N, C-alpha and C positions, 0 to 999 in steps of 0.2 A: 360086294367087296369092291373097294375103290381100285381103279386101275392106276398104273404108273403115271399116265398122262394127267389124271385128275388130281394127283397128290399135291403139286405145287399150289394149285388154286385153293385146295382144302386147307393146306398148311397156312396160307396167307390169311384166310378168313378166321381160322382158329387161333391165330397168334394174339396174345393178350395186348390190349391197347396200352397197358402199363405193365412192363415186364422187367426181367433181370437186365436186359440190354439198357433200360433206362436207369437202373441202379448203377451200372458201369459208367454210363454217361455222367451221372452225378458225382461218382467217385473221381473220375478223371477231371471234371470241371473244377472241383474244389482243390484237386492237386495243382492245377494251373493257377488258381487263385493264390494258394500259399506260396508256390514257386515264384510267381511274379511279385508277390508281397515281399518275400525275402530279398529278392533282387533290389527292389526299391529301398528296403530297410537297410541293406548294406551300404547303399549310396548315402542315405541320410546319416548312418552311423559313422561312416568314414569322414564325411564332411564335418560332423560335430567333433569327432576325435582329433582330426588334423587341422580343423578350422581352415580348410582350403577346398578348392574345387575337386570333387572326386569323380571318377569314371562311373559308368553304370555297369555293374558286373553282369556277365552273361552266364547264367546258371541253367539255361534251358537246353544245353547241349544234349543231355541224355533224355530229357522229358519228351521233346518233340518226336524223335524217332520211335520211342516206346509207345507214345500215344498213337502214332500212325499205324504201327503194327497191330495194336489192339482194336483201333477203329476198323481196320481192314477185315478183322475176324468177327467183330461183334455187330457192326452196323450195316443193315441192308442198304443197297444203293438208293432205294426210294426214300430212306430216312436220313441219308448222309448229310444233306444240306442243313436240316434242323438240328439233329443230334451232334453232328460234327462241329457246327457253329457254337452250340451251347458249351461244348468242351473247351474250344479254343477261346471263346469270349471270356472264360475265366481269367485269362491273362490280362485283359483290359480291366476287369474288376479288381484284380490283384494290384495293378498299377494305381488305381484310384484309392484303394484301401491303404496302400503303402504311403501315398502322398499325404493323405489326411491323418491317419492314425500315428504314423511314425513321428511326425512333427509334434503331435500332442504328447506322445510318450517321452520324446527327447527333452521337452520343456517341463515335464512333471517332476515331482520330488524324487522319483526312482531314477531319473536321468536316462541317458542314451542306452545303458546296458539293458534296460527293460524292453527295448525293441527286440533284441536278440533272444531274451528269455521268453517273451510272449510268443513270437512267431516260431521260434525254434521248438518250443514245447508243443504248440499246436501241430506243427508238422510231424513231430514224433508220434503224437496221438493219432493223427490222420493216417500215418504210415501203417500203424497197427490195424486200424479199421480196414484199410485197403487190403492188407494181407489176409484178413479173415473173410471179407465180403466180396473180394474181387477174384478174378481168375484170368489166366492168359488165353482161354478160349471158352466158347459157350458150352462145349461138351464137358468141360472140367468143372463147371460151376455147380456147387452143391444144391442150389435152389432152382436150377433151370427145369422148366416143365418140358415134357416131350413135344408139346405143340409149338412152343416158342423155339425150341432147338431145331425142329424140322423147318420152321419158317426161316430162321436165320441161315441154316445150312443150304436150303434150296435157293436162297437169295444170293448167296456168295459162293456159288459153285466153283468159281475160278480160284478160290483159295484152297490150297492143299490141306487136307486133313491128316496127312502123314505126320507122325510124331518125329520122324528123323529130320535133321537140319537139312534144308534144301541148299544145294550148291548155287552160289550167286553167279549169274551169267555176266561176269565183269566186262568182258569184251563187248558183248551186245549192249550192255547198259551204257558204257562210256562212248559207244559209237551211235547211240540212239539220238536222233535229232530232237524229238520231243523232250527227252530227258535233259539234254544240253540246254535247250530253251528254258526249261524249268530252273536249272541252276543259275542261268544269267538273270532271269526274272527275279529269283529269290535274292540275288546280290543287289539288284536295283532296289528291291523292296526294303532291304535292310539299310541301305544308304539313306533313303528317304525317311523311313520310319524312325531310325535312330537319330537322325538329325533333329527331327521333331521331338522325340522323347527326351533327349539329353539337353537340348538347347532352348526349348520353350521357356522354362523358368528363368534362364539367363536373359533371354530377350525381353520377357515381361519386366524383369527387375532393372536391367541396365539401360534398356532403350525406352520402354514405356513408363518406367519409373513407378511401377506398382509396388505397394508396400508388401511386407512378408505375408500377412494374412490373406490379402487379395490375391497375391501370387500363388499361394498354395491352393486356394479354391479354384482359381481360373486355370491353373495347370492341370487340375483333375478333371475339369469340365469337358475337354475334348475326348477323354477316354470314357466318360459316362455316355457321351453322345455316340462314340464308336460302338460301345456295347449295345446300346439301344438300336442303332441303325443296323448292325449286323444281325441281331435277332429278328427284326422286322423283315429284313432282306431275305433271311433264311426261309421264311414262310412263303415269300413270293417265289423264290427259286424252287422250293418244293412243289408249289402249285404248277409252275411251268414244266417241271420234270414229270410230274404225274400225268399231265395232259399231253406230254411229248410235243410241246410247241416248238422246241429247239433240240438239236442233238446235244449230247453231253459236251462235246468240244466247243460248239458255238455258244452254249450257255456259260461255260467257264470263261470264254473270251469276252463275252458281254459284261459279266459281273466284274471281271478283273479290270476291264477298261474303265468301268465306273470307279473302281477302287484305286486306280493309279492316275488316270487322266483328270479326274475331278480334283484330287489334291494338287496335281501339277498346275491346273488352272488357278486354284486358290493361292498357291505360292507365287505364281506370276503376278496376280493382282496384289498380293502382299508386298511385292518388291517395288511397286510403283506408287502406293498410297502414302500420304503424308504421315509422319510419325505422331503428329498431334492427334490423329484420329485413332485413339486407343481402342475404342469400341469396335471399329471396323477391323483392326488388326486381330483382336481377340476372336471375332466372328470368323474371319478367314482361316485362322489357325484351327479353330474348332471344326470348320468344314473340312479342312485338309485331313485331320486325324479321324474325324467321324466317318468320312467316306472311305478312308483307307481300311477301316475295319472289315469291309466286305470281302477283302482279298482272301479271307479264310475260305470262301466258297469259290474262289478263282484258282490261282496257281497252287495254293496250299493243299486243297483236297484233290487237285489234279494228279498228285503222286499216286493216290489210291486208284484213280481211273486207269492209269497206265499199267500198273502191276501191283495188285493187292498182295501177292506173295512176297514182294520185295519193297513194299512202300516204306517200311521202317528204315531199311538200308538206304533207300533213295533219299528219304528225308534227312537222315544222318549226314549224307554226303552234301546235299545242297545247303543244309543248315551250317555245316562246318565251313564250307566255302564262303557262304554269305556272312558268317561271323567276322570275316576279315573286313567287310564293309562296316560292320558295327563298331569295329575298332578304328578304322580309317576315317569315318565320317566326323566323329568328335575331334579327332586330331586335325583334320582339315579345317574345321571351324576355328579351332584354336590358332591355326597358322594364319587364317584370313582375318579374323576379328582381333584387332589390336586396340583400337580406340572406341569400339562400340558405335561406330558411325552407321548411318543408314546405308551408305554406299557399300560398306563391308558386309552388312547383313543382306543386302540385295544380292551380292555374289553367292552367299550361302543358300538363299532361297532359290535362286535361279539354277544353281547346281543340282539341288535336290529335285527341282521340277524336271530338269533334264534327265536325271536318272529314272524318275517315274515314267516319263514319256518314252524313253528308249527301251526300258525294261518291258513295258507293256506292248510296245510295237513288236519286239522279238516274240513275245508270247502269242500275239495275234497271228504272226506269220508262220511260226514253226511249231506251236503246241498242238496237241492232239487229245481227244477225249476217248480214243479207242484203246481197248486192252492190247498191249503189245505182245507179240508172239513169244518173247522170252519170259513172259509170266508163267508159261507152261512149265511145270517141274521137269518134264521130259524133253524140253526144247533142245538141250545140248546133245542128248542121246539121239534125237531125231535128226539133228544136223549131221552127226557122225554117220548115221545109217544112210541118209540121203547122199552124203559125200562118197561113202563106200559103194553104193549102188551106181552112182555116176562113174566112178573109177572103173568098175567092172565093165560097164557098157562101153567106155572108151577103149578099154583093153581088148574087148571083143571086136 
């Protein structure tokens, strides 16, 4: 009979190489593909309907926190880099699909309404599939094997299996330096990434004077590169994790530095090259977006490192705050760029580079890869007990 000490090792070896956790990864990945496609579709539809410049709607507010909550329960830490990146890279593919497909549909005989009918219909169908084939925890999934369930639960012991809703340690959360650093880094990420997302087509069209067809293809290119780079990087990060070459915190900081400071360097270079060098401009913007894709394994998954039980809440808070930057960045570009001169765009690129640099510097200095004490469901109770014991001793 196996002893308790032998069980985790046995569970790990018996876990299927391809299991229900991979099904959940696929379900979440396609969810992100469709969500980001619809975001791009709404932008295209608004532009066509209004014949004006439209904003890029942010409809990921609910999806990111929900995704983090599910990843915390479903994905073992050793598989977090690869499977978590697969899920969130769906957003990059969704951006590419929206850029390419929406333009074709808008110019077809069916016109711009076909954009909403097609992706809206696909999203409804996919929602039904997720309802039947997904679950909010491994223990509740109808097709989960005992071996895989044991493997997942042994791997994520710090996640409460209690069905009751855990009280959120709000005071501890908002006074946590690593969490505050995450929020500031997320804000910097959104300023830089949304500057690139919303303004690359404008820069290609008004400054580089690329035609509509070339603009559409080249606007999608950086996100294809970002998707590919993030997937390749996830295997490298997974390799480093398994061999314990770096601590979790150090690894997060290294990968986030690559994802923020490489784009910052590319934007600095972009601000000084001549506008006649269109190929170099396209290459630098592709590098900026492509390298930025790896931040999935940096600050983004760091929420789960700190507190798996509250990673969804944490992601909801940082996403909500960072969304302000998603709104402010395009407005800032509109205020700065009046004549589409190279000098105006230089200010835009240098500002975005500055946000990337400062945001990652904060992450390097104050982020952590350690599980925080307030992740413990009994943390508040323990604090009260300790405080009471201390009071008794002082009174005595």
